[in-house]
Every structure is written in C-alpha cells, then in structure tokens.
C-alpha positions as CSV (number, residue, x, y, z in Angstrom):
1,X,30.9,63.3,27.9
2,X,31.3,61.5,31.2
3,X,32.1,57.8,31.3
4,X,28.8,57.0,32.9
5,X,26.9,58.9,30.2
6,X,26.8,55.7,28.1
7,X,25.0,53.9,30.9
8,X,22.5,56.7,31.2
9,X,21.8,56.5,27.4
10,X,21.6,52.7,27.5
11,X,19.0,52.9,30.3
12,X,17.0,55.4,28.2
13,X,17.2,53.2,25.1
14,X,15.5,50.4,27.0
15,X,12.4,52.4,28.0
16,X,9.0,52.2,26.4
17,X,9.2,56.0,25.9
18,X,12.3,55.8,23.8
19,X,10.8,53.0,21.7
20,X,7.7,55.2,21.1
21,X,9.9,58.2,20.1
22,X,11.8,56.0,17.6
23,X,8.5,54.8,16.2
24,X,7.2,58.3,15.8
25,X,10.5,59.5,14.2
26,X,10.3,56.7,11.7
27,X,6.8,57.9,10.7
28,X,8.0,61.5,10.5
29,X,10.9,60.5,8.3
30,X,8.4,58.9,5.8
31,X,6.2,62.0,5.8
32,X,9.1,64.5,5.4
33,X,10.8,62.4,2.7
34,X,7.8,62.7,0.3
35,X,8.9,65.1,-2.5
36,X,5.5,65.2,-4.0
37,X,4.2,67.3,-1.1
38,X,7.2,69.6,-1.3
39,X,6.1,72.6,-3.5
40,X,8.8,75.2,-2.8
41,X,12.5,75.3,-2.4
42,X,12.0,76.6,1.1
43,X,9.9,73.5,2.0
44,X,12.6,71.3,0.5
45,X,15.3,72.8,2.7
46,X,13.1,72.8,5.7
47,X,12.3,69.1,5.2
48,X,16.0,68.4,4.6
49,X,16.8,69.9,8.0
50,X,14.1,67.9,9.7
51,X,15.4,64.7,8.1
52,X,18.9,65.4,9.3
53,X,17.7,65.8,12.9
54,X,15.5,62.8,12.6
55,X,18.4,60.7,11.3
56,X,20.7,61.9,14.1
57,X,18.1,60.8,16.7
58,X,17.4,57.5,15.0
59,X,21.1,56.6,14.9
60,X,21.9,57.7,18.4
61,X,21.7,54.2,19.9
62,X,24.0,52.7,17.2
63,X,26.4,55.7,17.5
64,X,26.6,55.3,21.3
65,X,27.2,51.6,21.0
66,X,29.9,52.1,18.4
67,X,31.6,54.7,20.6
68,X,31.5,52.4,23.6
69,X,33.1,49.5,21.7
70,X,35.8,51.5,20.0
71,X,39.1,50.7,21.5
72,X,40.4,53.7,23.5
73,X,37.1,55.6,23.1
74,X,36.6,58.4,25.6
75,X,32.9,58.6,24.7
76,X,33.2,62.0,23.1
77,X,31.0,60.8,20.2
78,X,28.3,63.4,20.6
79,X,30.3,66.1,18.9
80,X,30.7,63.8,15.9
81,X,26.9,63.1,15.8
82,X,25.8,66.7,16.3
83,X,28.1,68.3,13.7
C-alpha cells in the first residue's frame, strides 16, 4: 500500500455512498446470520463465506484507522485483513 492510500480510504469513508454500503452490509449480515433459513450444509458454508466477506468490509474503516495510528506502520494492513 502506498502512504497516501489511507487518505484515499478516509475520503471514501466520508461519502454518502460508503455509508449506504455499510447500512446494506449490516442488513445482509442479519439475513445471512439466520440459521433457521439454512437448510443444507452447503448453504451453511456459503453463508459463512458471505459473513466473512461482510465482516471484512464492515471492519475496513477501523482496520485502516488502527494501521494508521500504529507506531511505525507502513500501511500494509490490507494483507492482514484479506487473509
């Protein structure tokens, strides 16, 4: 990651579009977290994968902020989040 990548992310986090994405992801998390509608093992694993991706996106702002404030951080936090 480049040093100015945090500023790019920060700018994105302040947009109405990002706020709408977060709102939609929170709704999707609730829908996919309902075990009563999960009837097969395949559906369970599919929902688990969806939830992992949703959680990565929902925590992106916090993760970026933590990476920025860590002493000596070189902003290579994306590899930690995406693994």
